[in-house]
Biopython code that builds the backbone (N, CA, C, O; Angstrom):
import numpy as np
from Bio.PDB.StructureBuilder import StructureBuilder

atoms = [
    (1, "UNK", "N", (0.832, -1.194, 0.000)),
    (1, "UNK", "CA", (0.000, 0.000, 0.000)),
    (1, "UNK", "C", (0.866, 1.242, 0.000)),
    (1, "UNK", "O", (1.891, 1.323, 0.676)),
    (2, "UNK", "N", (0.418, 2.193, -0.775)),
    (2, "UNK", "CA", (1.169, 3.440, -0.735)),
    (2, "UNK", "C", (0.557, 4.382, 0.296)),
    (2, "UNK", "O", (-0.529, 4.132, 0.818)),
    (3, "UNK", "N", (1.244, 5.428, 0.568)),
    (3, "UNK", "CA", (0.852, 6.358, 1.624)),
    (3, "UNK", "C", (-0.497, 7.024, 1.324)),
    (3, "UNK", "O", (-1.283, 7.262, 2.241)),
    (4, "UNK", "N", (-0.772, 7.328, 0.047)),
    (4, "UNK", "CA", (-2.051, 7.968, -0.297)),
    (4, "UNK", "C", (-3.230, 7.057, 0.019)),
    (4, "UNK", "O", (-4.247, 7.518, 0.537)),
    (5, "UNK", "N", (-3.105, 5.770, -0.288)),
    (5, "UNK", "CA", (-4.182, 4.830, 0.020)),
    (5, "UNK", "C", (-4.391, 4.716, 1.524)),
    (5, "UNK", "O", (-5.524, 4.670, 2.002)),
    (6, "UNK", "N", (-3.306, 4.673, 2.252)),
    (6, "UNK", "CA", (-3.390, 4.576, 3.707)),
    (6, "UNK", "C", (-4.076, 5.802, 4.295)),
    (6, "UNK", "O", (-4.914, 5.679, 5.189)),
    (7, "UNK", "N", (-3.727, 6.971, 3.801)),
    (7, "UNK", "CA", (-4.348, 8.209, 4.280)),
    (7, "UNK", "C", (-5.832, 8.239, 3.924)),
    (7, "UNK", "O", (-6.652, 8.678, 4.730)),
    (8, "UNK", "N", (-6.181, 7.778, 2.732)),
    (8, "UNK", "CA", (-7.565, 7.750, 2.299)),
    (8, "UNK", "C", (-8.384, 6.814, 3.196)),
    (8, "UNK", "O", (-9.499, 7.150, 3.594)),
    (9, "UNK", "N", (-7.831, 5.652, 3.509)),
    (9, "UNK", "CA", (-8.515, 4.705, 4.382)),
    (9, "UNK", "C", (-8.693, 5.282, 5.789)),
    (9, "UNK", "O", (-9.740, 5.108, 6.414)),
    (10, "UNK", "N", (-7.663, 5.968, 6.275)),
    (10, "UNK", "CA", (-7.752, 6.583, 7.605)),
    (10, "UNK", "C", (-8.838, 7.660, 7.623)),
    (10, "UNK", "O", (-9.579, 7.769, 8.600)),
    (11, "UNK", "N", (-8.941, 8.441, 6.574)),
    (11, "UNK", "CA", (-9.967, 9.476, 6.497)),
    (11, "UNK", "C", (-11.362, 8.867, 6.426)),
    (11, "UNK", "O", (-12.303, 9.382, 7.030)),
    (12, "UNK", "N", (-11.494, 7.759, 5.678)),
    (12, "UNK", "CA", (-12.786, 7.087, 5.584)),
    (12, "UNK", "C", (-13.206, 6.538, 6.945)),
    (12, "UNK", "O", (-14.364, 6.664, 7.343)),
    (13, "UNK", "N", (-12.254, 5.929, 7.655)),
    (13, "UNK", "CA", (-12.564, 5.401, 8.977)),
    (13, "UNK", "C", (-12.930, 6.531, 9.926)),
    (13, "UNK", "O", (-13.849, 6.389, 10.733)),
    (14, "UNK", "N", (-12.230, 7.635, 9.839)),
    (14, "UNK", "CA", (-12.515, 8.779, 10.699)),
    (14, "UNK", "C", (-13.930, 9.302, 10.437)),
    (14, "UNK", "O", (-14.646, 9.650, 11.376)),
    (15, "UNK", "N", (-14.332, 9.357, 9.173)),
    (15, "UNK", "CA", (-15.675, 9.819, 8.829)),
    (15, "UNK", "C", (-16.727, 8.841, 9.363)),
    (15, "UNK", "O", (-17.753, 9.265, 9.895)),
    (16, "UNK", "N", (-16.475, 7.538, 9.222)),
    (16, "UNK", "CA", (-17.400, 6.530, 9.734)),
    (16, "UNK", "C", (-17.522, 6.623, 11.252)),
    (16, "UNK", "O", (-18.616, 6.499, 11.804)),
    (17, "UNK", "N", (-16.392, 6.842, 11.921)),
    (17, "UNK", "CA", (-16.413, 6.955, 13.375)),
    (17, "UNK", "C", (-17.191, 8.186, 13.827)),
    (17, "UNK", "O", (-17.913, 8.129, 14.823)),
    (18, "UNK", "N", (-17.054, 9.289, 13.114)),
    (18, "UNK", "CA", (-17.793, 10.508, 13.460)),
    (18, "UNK", "C", (-19.288, 10.292, 13.290)),
    (18, "UNK", "O", (-20.076, 10.734, 14.127)),
    (19, "UNK", "N", (-19.691, 9.614, 12.212)),
    (19, "UNK", "CA", (-21.103, 9.321, 11.994)),
    (19, "UNK", "C", (-21.630, 8.394, 13.083)),
    (19, "UNK", "O", (-22.737, 8.574, 13.590)),
    (20, "UNK", "N", (-20.818, 7.397, 13.433)),
    (20, "UNK", "CA", (-21.216, 6.449, 14.464)),
    (20, "UNK", "C", (-21.374, 7.145, 15.807)),
    (20, "UNK", "O", (-22.318, 6.873, 16.547)),
    (21, "UNK", "N", (-20.454, 8.038, 16.116)),
    (21, "UNK", "CA", (-20.528, 8.755, 17.382)),
    (21, "UNK", "C", (-21.823, 9.554, 17.467)),
    (21, "UNK", "O", (-22.481, 9.560, 18.508)),
    (22, "UNK", "N", (-22.191, 10.222, 16.391)),
    (22, "UNK", "CA", (-23.449, 10.983, 16.383)),
    (22, "UNK", "C", (-24.646, 10.057, 16.547)),
    (22, "UNK", "O", (-25.593, 10.376, 17.265)),
    (23, "UNK", "N", (-24.598, 8.901, 15.871)),
    (23, "UNK", "CA", (-25.685, 7.935, 15.981)),
    (23, "UNK", "C", (-25.796, 7.385, 17.407)),
    (23, "UNK", "O", (-26.897, 7.259, 17.943)),
    (24, "UNK", "N", (-24.660, 7.060, 18.013)),
    (24, "UNK", "CA", (-24.672, 6.511, 19.368)),
    (24, "UNK", "C", (-25.166, 7.519, 20.397)),
    (24, "UNK", "O", (-25.771, 7.144, 21.402)),
    (25, "UNK", "N", (-24.908, 8.788, 20.147)),
    (25, "UNK", "CA", (-25.401, 9.821, 21.063)),
    (25, "UNK", "C", (-26.920, 9.821, 21.115)),
    (25, "UNK", "O", (-27.507, 10.219, 22.122)),
    (26, "UNK", "N", (-27.565, 9.376, 20.030)),
    (26, "UNK", "CA", (-29.020, 9.349, 19.952)),
    (26, "UNK", "C", (-29.613, 8.030, 20.464)),
    (26, "UNK", "O", (-30.789, 7.986, 20.827)),
    (27, "UNK", "N", (-28.820, 6.967, 20.495)),
    (27, "UNK", "CA", (-29.332, 5.670, 20.952)),
    (27, "UNK", "C", (-29.506, 5.672, 22.463)),
    (27, "UNK", "O", (-28.763, 6.323, 23.196)),
    (28, "UNK", "N", (-30.510, 4.925, 22.904)),
    (28, "UNK", "CA", (-30.796, 4.842, 24.336)),
    (28, "UNK", "C", (-30.962, 3.381, 24.753)),
    (28, "UNK", "O", (-31.416, 2.545, 23.972)),
    (29, "UNK", "N", (-30.592, 3.096, 25.979)),
    (29, "UNK", "CA", (-30.852, 1.792, 26.582)),
    (29, "UNK", "C", (-31.578, 2.038, 27.895)),
    (29, "UNK", "O", (-31.448, 3.096, 28.512)),
    (30, "UNK", "N", (-32.344, 1.035, 28.307)),
    (30, "UNK", "CA", (-33.072, 1.154, 29.569)),
    (30, "UNK", "C", (-32.819, -0.089, 30.402)),
    (30, "UNK", "O", (-32.822, -1.206, 29.884)),
    (31, "UNK", "N", (-32.603, 0.107, 31.670)),
    (31, "UNK", "CA", (-32.427, -0.997, 32.606)),
    (31, "UNK", "C", (-33.371, -0.773, 33.772)),
    (31, "UNK", "O", (-33.784, 0.350, 34.062)),
    (32, "UNK", "N", (-33.701, -1.880, 34.435)),
    (32, "UNK", "CA", (-34.590, -1.753, 35.579)),
    (32, "UNK", "C", (-34.088, -2.616, 36.726)),
    (32, "UNK", "O", (-33.246, -3.496, 36.546)),
    (33, "UNK", "N", (-34.617, -2.347, 37.890)),
    (33, "UNK", "CA", (-34.275, -3.115, 39.096)),
    (33, "UNK", "C", (-35.544, -3.322, 39.897)),
    (33, "UNK", "O", (-36.513, -2.576, 39.755)),
    (34, "UNK", "N", (-35.527, -4.345, 40.743)),
    (34, "UNK", "CA", (-36.665, -4.607, 41.613)),
    (34, "UNK", "C", (-37.914, -4.988, 40.844)),
    (34, "UNK", "O", (-39.026, -4.616, 41.219)),
    (35, "UNK", "N", (-37.722, -5.735, 39.762)),
    (35, "UNK", "CA", (-38.884, -6.145, 38.974)),
    (35, "UNK", "C", (-39.530, -5.011, 38.211)),
    (35, "UNK", "O", (-40.711, -5.078, 37.872)),
    (36, "UNK", "N", (-38.758, -3.963, 37.937)),
    (36, "UNK", "CA", (-39.265, -2.843, 37.150)),
    (36, "UNK", "C", (-39.746, -1.656, 37.947)),
    (36, "UNK", "O", (-40.282, -0.709, 37.372)),
    (37, "UNK", "N", (-39.570, -1.676, 39.270)),
    (37, "UNK", "CA", (-40.033, -0.539, 40.068)),
    (37, "UNK", "C", (-39.108, 0.667, 39.945)),
    (37, "UNK", "O", (-39.504, 1.795, 40.236)),
    (38, "UNK", "N", (-37.873, 0.419, 39.513)),
    (38, "UNK", "CA", (-36.943, 1.511, 39.221)),
    (38, "UNK", "C", (-36.428, 1.295, 37.806)),
    (38, "UNK", "O", (-35.902, 0.227, 37.491)),
    (39, "UNK", "N", (-36.579, 2.313, 36.946)),
    (39, "UNK", "CA", (-36.120, 2.239, 35.560)),
    (39, "UNK", "C", (-35.190, 3.406, 35.276)),
    (39, "UNK", "O", (-35.446, 4.540, 35.682)),
    (40, "UNK", "N", (-34.091, 3.102, 34.564)),
    (40, "UNK", "CA", (-33.111, 4.127, 34.230)),
    (40, "UNK", "C", (-32.849, 4.070, 32.731)),
    (40, "UNK", "O", (-32.676, 2.994, 32.159)),
    (41, "UNK", "N", (-32.823, 5.235, 32.107)),
    (41, "UNK", "CA", (-32.546, 5.341, 30.680)),
    (41, "UNK", "C", (-31.219, 6.092, 30.494)),
    (41, "UNK", "O", (-30.999, 7.147, 31.089)),
    (42, "UNK", "N", (-30.339, 5.520, 29.651)),
    (42, "UNK", "CA", (-29.002, 6.079, 29.416)),
    (42, "UNK", "C", (-28.764, 6.137, 27.910)),
    (42, "UNK", "O", (-29.260, 5.286, 27.171)),
    (43, "UNK", "N", (-28.007, 7.138, 27.448)),
    (43, "UNK", "CA", (-27.682, 7.198, 26.027)),
    (43, "UNK", "C", (-26.276, 6.658, 25.760)),
    (43, "UNK", "O", (-25.586, 6.214, 26.678)),
    (44, "UNK", "N", (-25.865, 6.701, 24.501)),
    (44, "UNK", "CA", (-24.565, 6.190, 24.094)),
    (44, "UNK", "C", (-23.384, 6.995, 24.605)),
    (44, "UNK", "O", (-22.238, 6.563, 24.474)),
    (45, "UNK", "N", (-23.643, 8.150, 25.181)),
    (45, "UNK", "CA", (-22.572, 8.953, 25.789)),
    (45, "UNK", "C", (-22.441, 8.652, 27.274)),
    (45, "UNK", "O", (-21.722, 9.342, 27.995)),
    (46, "UNK", "N", (-23.146, 7.610, 27.727)),
    (46, "UNK", "CA", (-23.205, 7.216, 29.133)),
    (46, "UNK", "C", (-23.748, 8.341, 30.010)),
    (46, "UNK", "O", (-23.293, 8.541, 31.136)),
    (47, "UNK", "N", (-24.726, 9.069, 29.479)),
    (47, "UNK", "CA", (-25.418, 10.094, 30.247)),
    (47, "UNK", "C", (-26.761, 9.528, 30.696)),
    (47, "UNK", "O", (-27.501, 8.961, 29.893)),
    (48, "UNK", "N", (-27.068, 9.682, 31.969)),
    (48, "UNK", "CA", (-28.358, 9.245, 32.486)),
    (48, "UNK", "C", (-29.407, 10.245, 32.002)),
    (48, "UNK", "O", (-29.325, 11.438, 32.293)),
    (49, "UNK", "N", (-30.387, 9.742, 31.262)),
    (49, "UNK", "CA", (-31.421, 10.596, 30.691)),
    (49, "UNK", "C", (-32.644, 10.692, 31.594)),
    (49, "UNK", "O", (-33.266, 11.749, 31.705)),
    (50, "UNK", "N", (-32.981, 9.581, 32.236)),
    (50, "UNK", "CA", (-34.142, 9.612, 33.118)),
    (50, "UNK", "C", (-34.071, 8.484, 34.139)),
    (50, "UNK", "O", (-33.467, 7.436, 33.912)),
    (51, "UNK", "N", (-34.711, 8.745, 35.267)),
    (51, "UNK", "CA", (-34.892, 7.740, 36.311)),
    (51, "UNK", "C", (-36.364, 7.786, 36.691)),
    (51, "UNK", "O", (-36.892, 8.834, 37.062)),
    (52, "UNK", "N", (-37.017, 6.632, 36.593)),
    (52, "UNK", "CA", (-38.424, 6.534, 36.952)),
    (52, "UNK", "C", (-38.527, 5.595, 38.147)),
    (52, "UNK", "O", (-38.057, 4.458, 38.103)),
    (53, "UNK", "N", (-39.149, 6.089, 39.214)),
    (53, "UNK", "CA", (-39.303, 5.306, 40.443)),
    (53, "UNK", "C", (-40.789, 5.126, 40.700)),
    (53, "UNK", "O", (-41.536, 6.096, 40.820)),
    (54, "UNK", "N", (-41.199, 3.884, 40.783)),
    (54, "UNK", "CA", (-42.596, 3.547, 41.054)),
    (54, "UNK", "C", (-42.955, 3.930, 42.488)),
    (54, "UNK", "O", (-42.159, 3.726, 43.404)),
    (55, "UNK", "N", (-44.132, 4.474, 42.681)),
    (55, "UNK", "CA", (-44.580, 4.900, 44.009)),
    (55, "UNK", "C", (-44.568, 3.756, 45.014)),
    (55, "UNK", "O", (-44.337, 3.973, 46.203)),
    (56, "UNK", "N", (-44.816, 2.548, 44.543)),
    (56, "UNK", "CA", (-44.906, 1.402, 45.448)),
    (56, "UNK", "C", (-43.596, 1.060, 46.145)),
    (56, "UNK", "O", (-43.595, 0.375, 47.167)),
    (57, "UNK", "N", (-42.480, 1.535, 45.594)),
    (57, "UNK", "CA", (-41.205, 1.201, 46.250)),
    (57, "UNK", "C", (-40.669, 2.349, 47.104)),
    (57, "UNK", "O", (-39.568, 2.253, 47.646)),
    (58, "UNK", "N", (-41.428, 3.419, 47.227)),
    (58, "UNK", "CA", (-40.996, 4.549, 48.047)),
    (58, "UNK", "C", (-41.524, 4.350, 49.472)),
    (58, "UNK", "O", (-42.717, 4.493, 49.741)),
    (59, "UNK", "N", (-40.613, 4.024, 50.357)),
    (59, "UNK", "CA", (-40.950, 3.818, 51.770)),
    (59, "UNK", "C", (-40.010, 4.690, 52.593)),
    (59, "UNK", "O", (-38.816, 4.400, 52.669)),
    (60, "UNK", "N", (-40.517, 5.743, 53.204)),
    (60, "UNK", "CA", (-39.646, 6.639, 53.967)),
    (60, "UNK", "C", (-38.894, 5.931, 55.089)),
    (60, "UNK", "O", (-37.875, 6.434, 55.563)),
    (61, "UNK", "N", (-39.381, 4.775, 55.517)),
    (61, "UNK", "CA", (-38.713, 4.027, 56.575)),
    (61, "UNK", "C", (-37.641, 3.071, 56.041)),
    (61, "UNK", "O", (-36.922, 2.437, 56.814)),
    (62, "UNK", "N", (-37.542, 2.974, 54.710)),
    (62, "UNK", "CA", (-36.564, 2.061, 54.112)),
    (62, "UNK", "C", (-35.904, 2.713, 52.897)),
    (62, "UNK", "O", (-36.006, 2.211, 51.778)),
    (63, "UNK", "N", (-35.245, 3.810, 53.126)),
    (63, "UNK", "CA", (-34.569, 4.549, 52.062)),
    (63, "UNK", "C", (-33.414, 3.731, 51.482)),
    (63, "UNK", "O", (-33.118, 3.849, 50.293)),
    (64, "UNK", "N", (-32.772, 2.922, 52.284)),
    (64, "UNK", "CA", (-31.623, 2.134, 51.828)),
    (64, "UNK", "C", (-31.995, 1.201, 50.684)),
    (64, "UNK", "O", (-31.218, 1.045, 49.742)),
    (65, "UNK", "N", (-33.150, 0.589, 50.748)),
    (65, "UNK", "CA", (-33.570, -0.307, 49.662)),
    (65, "UNK", "C", (-33.773, 0.470, 48.369)),
    (65, "UNK", "O", (-33.358, 0.015, 47.303)),
    (66, "UNK", "N", (-34.399, 1.622, 48.450)),
    (66, "UNK", "CA", (-34.605, 2.456, 47.266)),
    (66, "UNK", "C", (-33.266, 2.892, 46.680)),
    (66, "UNK", "O", (-33.076, 2.854, 45.464)),
    (67, "UNK", "N", (-32.352, 3.300, 47.528)),
    (67, "UNK", "CA", (-31.022, 3.704, 47.061)),
    (67, "UNK", "C", (-30.333, 2.555, 46.334)),
    (67, "UNK", "O", (-29.708, 2.762, 45.294)),
    (68, "UNK", "N", (-30.446, 1.346, 46.877)),
    (68, "UNK", "CA", (-29.831, 0.169, 46.263)),
    (68, "UNK", "C", (-30.467, -0.135, 44.905)),
    (68, "UNK", "O", (-29.765, -0.479, 43.954)),
    (69, "UNK", "N", (-31.783, -0.010, 44.814)),
    (69, "UNK", "CA", (-32.470, -0.252, 43.547)),
    (69, "UNK", "C", (-32.038, 0.759, 42.483)),
    (69, "UNK", "O", (-31.800, 0.394, 41.331)),
    (70, "UNK", "N", (-31.941, 2.023, 42.874)),
    (70, "UNK", "CA", (-31.515, 3.062, 41.928)),
    (70, "UNK", "C", (-30.080, 2.804, 41.485)),
    (70, "UNK", "O", (-29.773, 2.885, 40.295)),
    (71, "UNK", "N", (-29.212, 2.499, 42.423)),
    (71, "UNK", "CA", (-27.811, 2.226, 42.097)),
    (71, "UNK", "C", (-27.689, 1.038, 41.144)),
    (71, "UNK", "O", (-26.924, 1.088, 40.180)),
    (72, "UNK", "N", (-28.437, -0.024, 41.412)),
    (72, "UNK", "CA", (-28.398, -1.214, 40.562)),
    (72, "UNK", "C", (-28.869, -0.889, 39.150)),
    (72, "UNK", "O", (-28.231, -1.291, 38.177)),
    (73, "UNK", "N", (-29.970, -0.175, 39.030)),
    (73, "UNK", "CA", (-30.515, 0.162, 37.715)),
    (73, "UNK", "C", (-29.578, 1.082, 36.939)),
    (73, "UNK", "O", (-29.392, 0.900, 35.736)),
    (74, "UNK", "N", (-28.987, 2.065, 37.612)),
    (74, "UNK", "CA", (-28.049, 2.982, 36.942)),
    (74, "UNK", "C", (-26.833, 2.212, 36.439)),
    (74, "UNK", "O", (-26.417, 2.389, 35.293)),
    (75, "UNK", "N", (-26.265, 1.367, 37.281)),
    (75, "UNK", "CA", (-25.082, 0.606, 36.869)),
    (75, "UNK", "C", (-25.396, -0.338, 35.716)),
    (75, "UNK", "O", (-24.582, -0.490, 34.804)),
    (76, "UNK", "N", (-26.557, -0.969, 35.743)),
    (76, "UNK", "CA", (-26.960, -1.854, 34.646)),
    (76, "UNK", "C", (-27.118, -1.072, 33.348)),
    (76, "UNK", "O", (-26.657, -1.518, 32.297)),
    (77, "UNK", "N", (-27.756, 0.073, 33.409)),
    (77, "UNK", "CA", (-27.967, 0.882, 32.212)),
    (77, "UNK", "C", (-26.643, 1.369, 31.641)),
    (77, "UNK", "O", (-26.451, 1.359, 30.425)),
    (78, "UNK", "N", (-25.731, 1.795, 32.505)),
    (78, "UNK", "CA", (-24.423, 2.246, 32.036)),
    (78, "UNK", "C", (-23.654, 1.102, 31.381)),
    (78, "UNK", "O", (-23.003, 1.294, 30.354)),
    (79, "UNK", "N", (-23.730, -0.080, 31.973)),
    (79, "UNK", "CA", (-23.053, -1.243, 31.398)),
    (79, "UNK", "C", (-23.634, -1.575, 30.027)),
    (79, "UNK", "O", (-22.887, -1.845, 29.087)),
    (80, "UNK", "N", (-24.948, -1.558, 29.905)),
    (80, "UNK", "CA", (-25.584, -1.835, 28.621)),
    (80, "UNK", "C", (-25.173, -0.799, 27.574)),
    (80, "UNK", "O", (-24.931, -1.143, 26.417)),
    (81, "UNK", "N", (-25.096, 0.456, 27.977)),
    (81, "UNK", "CA", (-24.696, 1.521, 27.063)),
    (81, "UNK", "C", (-23.255, 1.320, 26.597)),
    (81, "UNK", "O", (-22.955, 1.483, 25.415)),
    (82, "UNK", "N", (-22.374, 0.969, 27.517)),
    (82, "UNK", "CA", (-20.977, 0.726, 27.159)),
    (82, "UNK", "C", (-20.847, -0.448, 26.203)),
    (82, "UNK", "O", (-20.065, -0.396, 25.254)),
    (83, "UNK", "N", (-21.612, -1.510, 26.449)),
    (83, "UNK", "CA", (-21.575, -2.671, 25.562)),
    (83, "UNK", "C", (-22.105, -2.313, 24.179)),
    (83, "UNK", "O", (-21.574, -2.774, 23.169)),
    (84, "UNK", "N", (-23.158, -1.489, 24.132)),
    (84, "UNK", "CA", (-23.711, -1.046, 22.867)),
    (84, "UNK", "C", (-22.658, -0.278, 22.066)),
    (84, "UNK", "O", (-22.504, -0.491, 20.863)),
    (85, "UNK", "N", (-21.942, 0.609, 22.738)),
    (85, "UNK", "CA", (-20.909, 1.406, 22.079)),
    (85, "UNK", "C", (-19.777, 0.505, 21.589)),
    (85, "UNK", "O", (-19.314, 0.660, 20.458)),
    (86, "UNK", "N", (-19.329, -0.425, 22.416)),
    (86, "UNK", "CA", (-18.237, -1.315, 22.023)),
    (86, "UNK", "C", (-18.613, -2.163, 20.819)),
    (86, "UNK", "O", (-17.800, -2.342, 19.911)),
    (87, "UNK", "N", (-19.831, -2.687, 20.798)),
    (87, "UNK", "CA", (-20.266, -3.503, 19.663)),
    (87, "UNK", "C", (-20.325, -2.677, 18.385)),
    (87, "UNK", "O", (-19.883, -3.130, 17.329)),
    (88, "UNK", "N", (-20.864, -1.478, 18.478)),
    (88, "UNK", "CA", (-20.948, -0.615, 17.302)),
    (88, "UNK", "C", (-19.565, -0.209, 16.819)),
    (88, "UNK", "O", (-19.311, -0.166, 15.616)),
    (89, "UNK", "N", (-18.678, 0.086, 17.750)),
    (89, "UNK", "CA", (-17.315, 0.481, 17.379)),
    (89, "UNK", "C", (-16.568, -0.664, 16.709)),
    (89, "UNK", "O", (-15.838, -0.441, 15.743)),
    (90, "UNK", "N", (-16.738, -1.875, 17.199)),
    (90, "UNK", "CA", (-16.005, -2.995, 16.624)),
    (90, "UNK", "C", (-16.442, -3.266, 15.191)),
    (90, "UNK", "O", (-15.657, -3.775, 14.391)),
    (91, "UNK", "N", (-17.684, -2.933, 14.859)),
    (91, "UNK", "CA", (-18.146, -3.085, 13.478)),
    (91, "UNK", "C", (-17.413, -2.122, 12.550)),
    (91, "UNK", "O", (-17.097, -2.468, 11.412)),
    (92, "UNK", "N", (-17.149, -0.935, 13.031)),
    (92, "UNK", "CA", (-16.478, 0.084, 12.206)),
    (92, "UNK", "C", (-14.973, -0.137, 12.165)),
    (92, "UNK", "O", (-14.342, 0.035, 11.122)),
    (93, "UNK", "N", (-14.402, -0.517, 13.299)),
    (93, "UNK", "CA", (-12.937, -0.627, 13.369)),
    (93, "UNK", "C", (-12.436, -2.036, 13.077)),
    (93, "UNK", "O", (-11.230, -2.286, 13.083)),
    (94, "UNK", "N", (-13.362, -2.954, 12.821)),
    (94, "UNK", "CA", (-12.938, -4.325, 12.557)),
    (94, "UNK", "C", (-12.361, -4.996, 13.784)),
    (94, "UNK", "O", (-11.537, -5.903, 13.668)),
    (95, "UNK", "N", (-12.783, -4.561, 14.957)),
    (95, "UNK", "CA", (-12.322, -5.165, 16.205)),
    (95, "UNK", "C", (-11.059, -4.529, 16.764)),
    (95, "UNK", "O", (-10.617, -4.897, 17.852)),
    (96, "UNK", "N", (-10.471, -3.588, 16.044)),
    (96, "UNK", "CA", (-9.270, -2.911, 16.575)),
    (96, "UNK", "C", (-9.681, -2.025, 17.738)),
    (96, "UNK", "O", (-10.710, -1.351, 17.682)),
    (97, "UNK", "N", (-8.880, -2.027, 18.784)),
    (97, "UNK", "CA", (-9.128, -1.153, 19.917)),
    (97, "UNK", "C", (-8.325, 0.125, 19.696)),
    (97, "UNK", "O", (-7.096, 0.113, 19.762)),
    (98, "UNK", "N", (-9.024, 1.222, 19.436)),
    (98, "UNK", "CA", (-8.358, 2.498, 19.178)),
    (98, "UNK", "C", (-8.449, 3.345, 20.428)),
    (98, "UNK", "O", (-9.538, 3.805, 20.772)),
    (99, "UNK", "N", (-7.340, 3.569, 21.122)),
    (99, "UNK", "CA", (-7.356, 4.367, 22.351)),
    (99, "UNK", "C", (-7.932, 5.763, 22.118)),
    (99, "UNK", "O", (-7.664, 6.402, 21.100)),
    (100, "UNK", "N", (-8.723, 6.215, 23.077)),
    (100, "UNK", "CA", (-9.279, 7.557, 22.993)),
    (100, "UNK", "C", (-10.583, 7.649, 22.231)),
    (100, "UNK", "O", (-11.183, 8.721, 22.148)),
    (101, "UNK", "N", (-11.029, 6.532, 21.671)),
    (101, "UNK", "CA", (-12.296, 6.550, 20.952)),
    (101, "UNK", "C", (-13.382, 6.088, 21.892)),
    (101, "UNK", "O", (-13.359, 4.943, 22.345)),
    (102, "UNK", "N", (-14.315, 6.935, 22.191)),
    (102, "UNK", "CA", (-15.459, 6.638, 23.051)),
    (102, "UNK", "C", (-15.018, 6.269, 24.423)),
    (102, "UNK", "O", (-15.852, 5.986, 25.283)),
]
sb = StructureBuilder()
sb.init_structure("model")
sb.init_model(0)
sb.init_chain("A")
sb.init_seg("    ")
for serial, (resi, resn, name, xyz) in enumerate(atoms, 1):
    if name == "N":
        sb.init_residue(resn, " ", resi, " ")
    sb.init_atom(name, np.array(xyz, "f"), 0.0, 1.0, " ", f" {name:<3s}", serial, name[0])
structure = sb.get_structure()
């Protein structure tokens, strides 16, 4: 391969990665805990978009359980979002791990 072809391929990959990044910013995943009484929605940028807490799990005498449910749902949603990003990235990069990407 000559240098021009290599540069062209790098530019194409860069353009694909930029498009993918924009697409992933719009994708959302949702996770729940406690049988669905706590739901968390996260996007591809690992930003928490919403937390929905069912009234039935709000007990002022047991705040610790609610905190645990929220923590579990947030961590699950973040993990799902990270996996979504990794899978999408591997399709574009052919499985190469490019430091600093996402």
